[in-house]
N, C-alpha and C positions, 0 to 999 in steps of 0.2 A: 428159148430166145426171150430177151428182155425188152418189154415194150418201152420205148420212149415216150415220156410224157408230151403232151402237145405244147405246154409251156413250162419253164423251168420253175421248179418248186411246186409243180401242181399235184403231185402226190402226196398224201398224208405221211407224215414221217414218224416211224415207230421208235426211232432211236433217240428222239428228243424227249427228256422228261417233261411233264406238265409244268406250265409256269404262267405267270400272269404278265401281260402287257397292259400298260396303262396308256391313256391319252390325256393330253393337257393343252389348253390354249393359253393366249396372252390375255385377251380381253378380260378385265373383270379383276385382274392381279395388279399389285404393285411387285417390285422386285423383292421385298421382304416376304410378302405373303405367297409368292410364288414358290421361292426357295423353301419356305417352310412347308408348303403343301408337298413339295417333292420329298423333303425329309421326312415328314410324317408318313408318307406312303413307302418309305424304304427305297426310293429310286436311287439306283446307282448309274444309270446310263440314260442320257437323253438323246433321243433320236429326231434330229430336226429334218423335218420333210417339207420345208418351205422352199420355194423357188428363189425368191429375194428374201434375203435373211436380215432385213430391216423392218420396222414397224414405224408408221407415220404417227406423229403426236408426242408432244414433250413427255406425257404421262407414261409412255411405253418406250421411252429411248433406253431403258435398261434391257429391252428384249433385242436390240441390235446385236448382231453376231459377236462382235468382240467384247463388248460389255457382258453380254450373257455368257459367253465362254469363261471369261475371267471370274465371274460370280460362281458359276457352277464349280470351276477349279477350286476356289476358296471353300465351297461347301463340300468338296470331295466327290463331286458327281461327275462322271465321264461325259464327253459330248462326241456326237458323230453327225455329220450332215450327209444326208441321203438324197442328192439332187435328183437321183434317178426315180424317186418317188414324188417328186413335186409336180404339180399340175403346169402344162405349158401356158404362155401368155394367151394363147388362142383359146385354151379350155377356160381360163380365168374370165376371159372376155364373155364366153357363153353364160357363165354363172352371173357376172355383172349385169348383163342384158336382163335376165330373168328377175334379178334384184330390183332393177329399174322398173320393170312391167308390174311387179308386185308391190313397188313402193316401199320397199325395205332396204336398209343399209348394211354393210357388211358385218357391222357390229351388233345388229339386231337380227340379222338372218337366224332362222330356226332350223332350216332343212336346204339340201341341196337340190338344185334343179335336175329333172330327170335325165335331161339331155346331157348335162354336164357329168352326172354320175354314170351314165351308159359309156360315154366316150372316154372319161377318165379310165374306167374299168378296162376298156377294150385297148386303148392306146397306151397306157401306162402301167396298169396294175397286171393285166394279163401276161404281158412278156417280162415283167420284172422277176428277178431271181430274189426271193424273199429268204432263202437258206441263210446268206450271211447275217441277216438281222435276226433270224431264229436263233443262230448259234451264238451271236453276240449277246442276245438278250437273255438267252438260258444260261449262259456261262457267267455274265457279270453280276447277276442279281436282278432285281427288278428294274425293268426299262420303261420308258414313256415315249410315246410317239408325240412329238411337239409341232404345233402350228399355231396360227393365230386366233382363229375363232373361239369364242367362249363355249358355244354349243357344240358338242362333237358331231351331231347330225348335220351341222351346217359347215362341216369340213371334210375334206378328203381323207384326213386321218382316220375317221370313223370307217372308211371303206378299206383302208388297210388293215385295221384291226379286225374288221369282220372277215377278211381274207385269211388272216392268221388264225382266227378263231375256226373257220371252217376247214382249213387244210392241215393245221397242227393242233395239237393238244393245248390251247392257249385259252386263258380265261381273260377277258378283257374288262378293265376297270376305268371308267372316265373320272378323272380329276377336275372338279370344277371349284371355282371360288366358293367359299363359305359365307 
């Protein structure tokens, strides 16, 4: 009798060859340096894990979904949006409250609030089926999880990357502005 895993994708998969998944944020980049960083890393697929696919501020208008997708297409990089991995508005409010308590802004945050990380994991990551992402990333060539924050430890993309490392033979590399 085959035992069904508690959550989809919760068993280590032996049929997926080892690969690297990268993470990257918006802050600290302009459009040119962002695309160059992806090209230098050999990224072939950008996995957008944002709830709202826009970024406030004129300097980051390039990262709004339509502009970003057009720039990626011109650079030969595929794009996929994974709304199922985005934090809910309620979860984001938990993080913002902790940011306020600590007196840090979204752009200067260095780590996630414990309550946010715990709830994101329980409510979003545990029930998520990561197999389609693993299959796409392992077959497309290098892929990058994409959100907003500069520091991966300040963003849910690091939780996704860690889950992939724990459950699949995935090496994680964080791409930061140079």
